[in-house]
N, C-alpha and C positions, 0 to 999 in steps of 0.2 A: 836093647837093640832097637826096638820099635821107637822108643823116645828119641834115640840118636838119629834115626832115619828121618823122623819128623823135623827135628832141628836142622838137619842137613838140607831138607827141602826148603825150609824157611830161609836158610842161608843162601841157597841158590836163587830164591825169589828176590831177596834183598840185593844180591849181586847183579841180577838182571836189571833191576830198577836203577842201580848205581851206574851200570854200563850204559843204559839208555840215556840217563841224564848227562853222562860224560860225552856220549856220542852227539847229543843235541848241542852241547857246549862247543864241541869240536866243529860241528857243522856251522855254528854261528861264527866262530873264528875264521873258518875257511871262507865264508861269504864275505866277511870283512876284508880278508886278504884279496879275494877276487875283485872286490870293489876298488881297492887301492890299485891293483894291477891294471884294471880296465881304465881307470883315470890316467894312469901313467901312459898307457898305450894311446889314449886320445891325444896326449900332448906330444908323444914321440913322433 
């Protein structure tokens, strides 16, 4: 039980790191999209 609990905590830690990296990637994509939209707005 204790061993399983430890591995569960490790899994949660890994998931948090994955989520953080995904979130950073999403933020990067969103900034790219915002840049495109702001360029389009300038020309509009």
